[in-house]
Backbone as CSV, one residue per row, in Angstrom:
resi,resn,N_x,N_y,N_z,CA_x,CA_y,CA_z,C_x,C_y,C_z
1,MET,96.611,84.579,71.281,97.869,85.175,71.706,98.970,84.141,71.462
2,ASN,99.979,84.562,70.706,101.067,83.635,70.414,102.208,83.823,71.414
3,ALA,103.245,83.049,71.237,104.357,83.053,72.195,105.089,84.388,72.222
4,ASP,105.215,85.036,71.068,105.905,86.329,71.028,105.178,87.392,71.841
5,GLU,103.862,87.422,71.731,103.073,88.380,72.513,103.168,88.080,73.994
6,LEU,103.171,86.810,74.337,103.279,86.417,75.737,104.643,86.809,76.315
7,VAL,105.700,86.657,75.543,107.031,87.072,75.982,107.068,88.584,76.158
8,GLN,106.429,89.320,75.246,106.386,90.777,75.356,105.650,91.212,76.629
9,VAL,104.554,90.545,76.966,103.822,90.866,78.196,104.690,90.582,79.416
10,GLY,105.387,89.460,79.406,106.279,89.129,80.517,107.403,90.142,80.659
11,ARG,107.960,90.570,79.540,109.026,91.578,79.565,108.501,92.895,80.129
12,GLU,107.321,93.298,79.672,106.728,94.536,80.188,106.443,94.442,81.682
13,LEU,105.996,93.275,82.129,105.725,93.059,83.550,107.000,93.198,84.375
14,LEU,108.086,92.589,83.927,109.342,92.670,84.664,109.899,94.089,84.680
15,ILE,109.819,94.791,83.563,110.303,96.170,83.509,109.484,97.053,84.440
16,THR,108.171,96.864,84.449,107.317,97.641,85.343,107.636,97.351,86.802
17,ALA,107.855,96.090,87.139,108.198,95.726,88.518,109.525,96.356,88.936
18,ILE,110.494,96.357,88.032,111.785,96.974,88.345,111.625,98.479,88.537
19,LEU,110.861,99.121,87.660,110.655,100.569,87.776,109.963,100.945,89.080
20,VAL,108.973,100.156,89.470,108.206,100.476,90.674,109.045,100.252,91.938
21,SER,109.885,99.228,91.937,110.660,98.921,93.137,111.991,99.671,93.211
22,ALA,112.443,100.245,92.118,113.763,100.883,92.076,113.951,102.021,93.085
23,PRO,112.993,102.946,93.253,113.233,104.026,94.217,113.456,103.521,95.645
24,ALA,112.643,102.592,96.090,112.782,102.083,97.456,114.098,101.330,97.628
25,ILE,114.471,100.538,96.642,115.720,99.783,96.739,116.920,100.713,96.717
26,ALA,116.873,101.727,95.850,117.995,102.666,95.763,118.176,103.449,97.052
27,VAL,117.072,103.927,97.623,117.160,104.682,98.874,117.665,103.788,100.000
28,SER,117.173,102.570,100.066,117.628,101.641,101.098,119.117,101.350,100.950
29,LEU,119.570,101.203,99.731,120.989,100.942,99.488,121.851,102.121,99.920
30,VAL,121.451,103.327,99.557,122.242,104.511,99.893,122.260,104.742,101.404
31,VAL,121.111,104.637,102.048,121.054,104.850,103.496,121.830,103.755,104.226
32,GLY,121.697,102.520,103.787,122.446,101.427,104.408,123.946,101.613,104.261
33,LEU,124.379,102.054,103.090,125.803,102.306,102.885,126.300,103.440,103.776
34,GLY,125.500,104.499,103.873,125.875,105.618,104.745,125.976,105.211,106.199
35,ILE,125.040,104.421,106.656,125.060,103.968,108.048,126.239,103.019,108.279
36,SER,126.519,102.172,107.325,127.656,101.256,107.465,128.974,102.023,107.542
37,ILE,129.109,103.047,106.707,130.318,103.870,106.769,130.410,104.582,108.112
38,PHE,129.279,105.110,108.584,129.256,105.767,109.893,129.643,104.800,111.003
39,GLN,129.123,103.585,110.964,129.459,102.583,111.977,130.935,102.206,111.907
40,ALA,131.479,102.126,110.718,132.897,101.772,110.587,133.792,102.897,111.111
41,LEU,133.398,104.134,110.860,134.209,105.256,111.317,134.160,105.447,112.819
42,THR,133.019,105.161,113.425,132.859,105.391,114.863,133.031,104.122,115.687
43,SER,133.251,103.004,115.054,133.400,101.700,115.714,132.171,101.309,116.528
44,ILE,131.015,101.797,116.121,129.754,101.377,116.747,129.307,100.097,116.053
45,GLN,129.076,99.054,116.804,128.709,97.770,116.224,127.273,97.382,116.576
46,GLU,126.415,98.336,116.758,125.013,98.065,117.076,124.278,97.637,115.802
47,GLN,123.751,96.428,115.803,123.098,95.894,114.608,121.742,96.536,114.338
48,THR,121.056,96.965,115.375,119.723,97.527,115.184,119.764,98.967,114.712
49,LEU,120.922,99.612,114.744,121.043,100.992,114.289,120.747,101.120,112.800
50,ASN,120.886,100.065,112.092,120.719,100.088,110.647,119.256,100.148,110.216
51,PHE,118.335,99.628,111.015,116.969,99.434,110.553,116.092,100.669,110.619
52,ALA,116.085,101.388,111.704,115.167,102.524,111.856,115.386,103.603,110.796
53,PRO,116.612,104.057,110.546,116.789,105.064,109.493,116.413,104.542,108.103
54,ARG,116.687,103.277,107.868,116.320,102.700,106.571,114.811,102.683,106.390
55,ILE,114.095,102.255,107.408,112.639,102.198,107.318,112.070,103.590,107.090
56,LEU,112.562,104.568,107.828,112.087,105.941,107.642,112.407,106.461,106.246
57,ALA,113.618,106.236,105.772,114.017,106.738,104.455,113.215,106.076,103.339
58,VAL,113.009,104.777,103.439,112.229,104.082,102.415,110.771,104.538,102.459
59,SER,110.229,104.760,103.641,108.855,105.263,103.752,108.715,106.626,103.099
60,VAL,109.655,107.510,103.359,109.619,108.843,102.743,109.756,108.728,101.227
61,ALA,110.646,107.866,100.763,110.827,107.685,99.321,109.563,107.143,98.669
62,LEU,108.904,106.206,99.328,107.663,105.664,98.774,106.562,106.713,98.732
63,ILE,106.486,107.546,99.747,105.478,108.601,99.759,105.752,109.626,98.661
64,ILE,107.020,109.974,98.481,107.377,110.970,97.464,107.132,110.428,96.059
65,THR,107.452,109.173,95.827,107.304,108.603,94.486,105.944,107.955,94.240
66,LEU,105.019,108.065,95.179,103.714,107.428,95.029,102.951,107.892,93.784
67,PRO,102.872,109.190,93.474,102.130,109.579,92.257,102.731,108.973,90.986
68,TRP,104.050,108.971,90.890,104.699,108.389,89.723,104.458,106.876,89.661
69,THR,104.539,106.212,90.807,104.316,104.770,90.861,102.908,104.414,90.423
70,VAL,101.943,105.168,90.901,100.545,104.917,90.516,100.374,105.108,89.017
71,GLN,101.003,106.130,88.451,100.903,106.374,87.012,101.522,105.226,86.211
72,VAL,102.687,104.749,86.625,103.332,103.635,85.927,102.449,102.392,85.989
73,LEU,101.907,102.096,87.152,101.042,100.918,87.297,99.735,101.073,86.532
74,ARG,99.197,102.281,86.521,97.958,102.527,85.781,98.172,102.341,84.283
75,ASN,99.281,102.882,83.764,99.570,102.721,82.339,99.767,101.247,81.971
76,PHE,100.450,100.511,82.818,100.635,99.077,82.577,99.291,98.351,82.579
77,THR,98.451,98.677,83.545,97.137,98.029,83.634,96.290,98.332,82.415
78,PHE,96.294,99.585,81.957,95.533,99.934,80.763,96.036,99.176,79.534
79,ARG,97.369,99.055,79.398,97.917,98.307,78.265,97.502,96.842,78.328
80,MET,97.479,96.271,79.521,97.085,94.868,79.650,95.595,94.675,79.348
81,PHE,94.758,95.611,79.778,93.332,95.526,79.473,93.092,95.681,77.968
82,GLU,93.822,96.586,77.330,93.696,96.743,75.883,94.131,95.467,75.153
83,LEU,95.213,94.877,75.613,95.679,93.625,75.021,94.665,92.504,75.232
84,ALA,94.090,92.427,76.423,93.094,91.399,76.707,91.852,91.595,75.853
85,ALA,91.478,92.857,75.613,90.302,93.117,74.786,90.573,92.772,73.327
86,SER,91.796,92.989,72.863,92.116,92.678,71.469,92.251,91.175,71.240
87,VAL,92.600,90.430,72.273,92.778,88.987,72.140,91.461,88.252,72.337
88,GLY,90.493,88.913,72.954,89.225,88.288,73.320,88.517,87.612,72.162
89,PRO,87.305,87.116,72.436,86.558,86.374,71.395,86.299,87.260,70.185
90,THR,86.430,86.653,69.022,86.198,87.391,67.775,84.998,86.879,67.039
């Protein structure tokens, strides 16, 4: 395996990590922004109000996107196993 192939594997790894984490991060960002706007409008300054809705929303998002996440990770794993088999002893 040369340096170009190794860079390609690293790039694929980072893209896969971003794809897998994107739904949870996006939902957390949107819910956090909504709660912050609500707190600003109502002048509620409770710091713990932010966590429970975020945890619930991220949990629901992870459950909903679980089949897609498993498929993305499975495809990545298969590509890595194929690459490892092609690089193996000759």
